[in-house]
C-alpha positions in Angstrom: 293.2 218.9 127.8 290.6 220.2 125.2 286.9 219.9 125.8 285.3 216.8 124.2 288.4 214.9 123.5 288.3 212.5 126.2 287.5 208.9 125.1 285.2 206.8 126.9 285.2 203.0 126.4 281.9 201.4 125.7 281.0 198.5 127.7 279.1 195.9 125.9 277.1 193.6 128.2 276.8 190.1 127.0 273.5 188.4 127.8 273.4 185.9 130.8 273.6 182.2 130.0 270.0 181.8 131.3 268.9 184.6 129.0 270.5 183.0 126.0 269.1 179.7 126.8 265.7 181.3 127.1 265.9 182.7 123.7 267.1 179.4 122.2 264.0 177.9 123.8 261.7 180.4 122.5 263.2 179.8 119.0 262.6 176.2 119.1 258.9 176.8 120.4 258.4 179.0 117.5 259.7 176.6 115.0 257.5 174.0 116.4 254.5 176.1 116.2 255.3 176.9 112.6 255.6 173.4 111.7 252.5 172.3 113.4 250.6 174.9 111.4 252.1 173.8 108.3 251.1 170.2 109.0 247.5 171.3 109.4 247.6 173.3 106.1 248.9 170.1 104.3 246.4 167.9 105.9 243.5 170.3 104.7 245.2 170.3 101.3 245.3 166.6 101.1 241.6 166.6 102.1 240.7 168.9 99.2 242.8 167.0 96.6 241.1 163.8 97.8 237.7 165.2 97.5 238.8 166.3 93.8 239.8 163.0 93.1 236.5 161.3 94.3 234.6 164.0 92.2 236.6 163.0 89.0 236.1 159.5 89.9 232.3 160.0 89.9 232.6 161.9 86.6 234.5 159.3 84.7 231.9 156.9 86.1 229.2 158.7 84.8 231.0 159.1 81.3 231.6 155.6 81.0 228.0 154.5 81.6 226.9 157.2 79.0 229.5 155.7 76.6 228.2 152.2 77.0 224.5 153.6 76.4 225.8 155.3 73.4 227.7 151.9 72.1 224.4 149.7 72.6 222.3 152.5 70.9 224.8 152.7 68.1 224.8 148.6 67.7 221.0 148.9 67.6 220.9 151.7 64.9 223.3 149.8 62.8 220.8 146.7 62.9 218.1 149.0 61.5 220.2 150.4 58.6 
């Protein structure tokens, strides 16, 4: 027999059921944590958007008030003309 020609069979160990179950539980734990973080991010984004809406509504209110003042002013000026 020549040197180095002997073939050895590789033994592949399969993980135990407990090990596999632990891995599955860990994946679900990570998924839950990721979903929780995403939820918090979305809630913050909603708060930011609501603040923007409130700011825009305030701006619109101010514009409408100024518009009414301008209309009254124009009516008064037209009476003088």
